[in-house]
N, C-alpha and C positions, 0 to 999 in steps of 0.2 A: 028457637029461631036460628041459631048458629048452625045446628045440624041440618036444618032445612036448606040453608044456603050452600053448605058443603055438598049435600046430597044432590042438589039440583045442578051444580056446576063445580065439581071438585077441583078440576085442573085450574079453573079461573081463580078459585079461592086460594089455592097453593101459590100461584104466581102473584096474586095480589099481596099475600102475606110476605112473599120474598121481597117485593119492592118496598112495601111499607116498613118492614123490619129493618131493611138496609138503610132507608132514609132516616128512620128514628135514631138508630145507633150512630150513623154518620154525623147527625146533628149533635148528639150527646158527646161524641168524641171531639167535635170542633169546639163545643162550649166548655167542656171540662175534661180534658184528656188525662188519663191516669199517668201516662208517661209523656215527656216532651217529644214532639215529633222531630225526627232527625231530618237532615237535608235530603233532598231527592224524593220528597213525598209524591210529587206528581209522577215522577219516573216509576216509582214502585207501583203506584196505583194503576198506571197505564198498562204495565206488563202483567200485573196480577189479574186485573179484570179482563185483559185480552186472553189470558190463559183460561179464566173462568168462562168467558163466552164460548171459547172453543169446546170446553167440557160440556157446557150447557146445551149447545146445539147438537153435539155428537152423542151425548150419553144421558144427561140428567132428564131431559124431556121424555126420552124413550123409557127411562126407568120409571118415572112417575106414571106415564101412561100404562105401562105393564102392570104396576102394582094396583092401580085403580081398576084396570080391566080384570085382573085376577080376582080382586075382591068382589067385583060385581058378578063375575061368573060363578065363583064358589058360593056366593050368597043365593043366587038364583037356583043353582043345582043342589044346594044343601050339602056341599062338600066341606069337610074340615071339622075340627074339634068344636069350635064355637057354634057351629050350626046345630049341634046336638045338645048344647048346654043352656040355650036361651039366656045368654048373658047380656046385660045392657051394653050399649055402645061404649061407655066409658071403661067398663071392665075389659072389653075387647081391645080397646086402645092400650090400656096398661099392660095387658098380656103380650100384645104385639111389640110394644116398646121394650119390655123386659127381655123378650126372646131375641129380638134383633140386636139389642145392646150387649147381651151376653156373648153372642157370636162375634159381634163387632169388636168387643174388648179383646178377645183372643186373637182375632185377625190383626188388630192394631199391634199387639205384642209381637206377632210374627213379623210384621213389617219392620220392626226395630231389631229383631234378633236373627232373622234368616238373611244370610249375606246377599242373596240375589234380589230380595225384596227391598232391602234398605235403600239402595240407590234410587229407586222409584219414589219412595216416601220422602227421601231427603230433599226433594224439590219443595215440599211444604215446609220443612224445618229450616231451609236455608234463608228464609226471610229474616233479616236482622232487626225488623220491627214487627209487631203483631197488632193488627187492627182489622176492621171489617173486611178489608181486601184480602187478608191472609186466608179467610175461610174459602176463598175461590182459587187459591194457589195450590193446585194439585196437578201432577202430571196426568195426562189422559189415560195412561196405563193403570193408574191407581183406581179410579172409579170403575174402569172396565173389569177389574178384579174384585172390587169390594161391593159395588151396588147390587150385583145379581144375588148376593146372599139373602136379600130380603124376599126374593121371589119364592123359594121353597118354603119359607116360613109362612108367607101369606097363603100358599097352597095348603100347607099342613093345618094351619089354624082356621082358615076360612073366616076372617073377620068381616064385619059388615063394611059396606062402602064408606059409611060415616067414620068408622074406626080407622080404616086405612087412610082416608083423607086427613083425618085429624093427626095421625102419626106423621104424615109427610109435612103438614103445616108445622107441627112441633119441631120436626127435624130441621127445617129451614130456620126457624126462629132461634132454636137452641144453638145451632152452629154459628150464626152471626153474633149472637150474644156472647158466647164463650170466647170468640176471637176479638171482640171489640176492645178498643183502648179506653176503657172506662173503669171507674172504681166504685166500690160500694163502701159505706161505713163499716169499719172492721167488725163491730158486734153483729151486724146484719150478715156480712159475708161469712162469718164463722158458722152461722146457723144455716144459711142458704146453701153453702157448699156441700152439705150433707145430702142434699136432695137434687140440686141442679148443678150443672157445670158452670161455675162462676168464671168470670174473666181471670181473676187472680189464680184460681185453681188450674185452669188450662194454660195460662201464661207460664206457670211454673214448668209445665211440660215442654215449653218452647225455650227454656233456659239453655244457654250455651254450655252449661255444666252437664256432663253426661249422666251423672247420678240423678239429676232432675229430669233430663230428657227421657230417661228410661223409667218413667213413673207416670201416674195420672193418665192412663191409657183410655179412659172413657171418652167417647166421641159426642154423646148427647147428655149422659147422666154419669155421676161418679160412683154409683152403687157398687159396681164390681171391683173398683179400685179399693174400696174399703173392705169388701168381702175377701179379696185375695191378697190384701196387704201391700198394694202398690201405690197407695195414696201418700203423697208427700206435700208438705206445706212449707213455704218460705215466709219469714217474718213479713208482716204487712208493710213495713217501711222499706224493704228491699225491692219490692215490686217495681218501683219507679225508676230504679237505676241498674238493676241486674242486667248483664249482657244477654242478649237473645240471639238465636240462630245456631250456627255450628262453628267449630273451630276453623273451618275452611269454607270456601265459596262465599266470601264476605265482601268482595268487590262489587260496586254498583253494576258493572258489566255482567256479573254472574246472574243478575236478575232480569237481564234482557230476555225477551220472549223466546228467541231462537236458542239462547243458551239454556233456558229452563227446559226446553224440550229435549236438549241433548245432555242435560245434567246426569241422568242415570248412567251414561257412558263415561262421565268425567269423575264421578264420586270416588271410585276405588283409588285412582291415582292421586286425587286431591287429598283423600284421607291419609294415604301413605306419606305424602309430602308433609302434611301437618304433624304426623307422628314423628317424622324425622327431625323436623325443626324443634319440636318439643323436647326430644331426647338430646339434641345437640349440646346445650349447656352442661348437662350432666356428663356427657362424654368428654368435654373439654376439661372438666375438673377431675 
């Protein structure tokens, strides 16, 4: 039944899941937040969602349409690996997920390690709290660089329309879930984080401590962090109080929409200033 709904109107299914997932996790956050909400929640949300709307209309809708069109075209033309293997939809979904996430993992690492990419990605990490709104806080240049990676994989694999639509549905739900300000019982979280990107696992990546920021690079699943040795965990009790964000760009005005759009130009100077201030006590002694 679900695959029939997706096949008949895939874009509608994706946008419906986007709205429903957001509403559910927003309600969960309000009822039982993992961390106490700081001041300026409305300010943060207003700017984060404004940036998200900008990305949505400029990039996300076009990307979804392109992925679904490519999947439909490769399916009709019999192009791609899966067209010759007669695999079920769920297997095509898993292969598409694993392929895109392997590439996404290495691209995410590049955004942290390549000097000219980091200022773009720093917009996402400069949020001093992490909740559902953070999943929409990306500079427009970032999805312009990252979203097209799915298109060659869709062309190469040739998944069914159902598999491609299921992938986009999962991507939306997993992104909102991993950024949500919610908690799971520790025994359940320990098991689930091996398979899914749990909020605690991804929140660790948003820690203000660089050793944790440079870990947990998975964007939808944690598989490749475990495979390549970049998975890190903080004690369950620290999650509620550990500082989030960066060492710099921590003022409320830094989260204003116009400042977020200009952040890539400001990061190098802000980072140097933070390093200078950190070294100052050592120099005085």
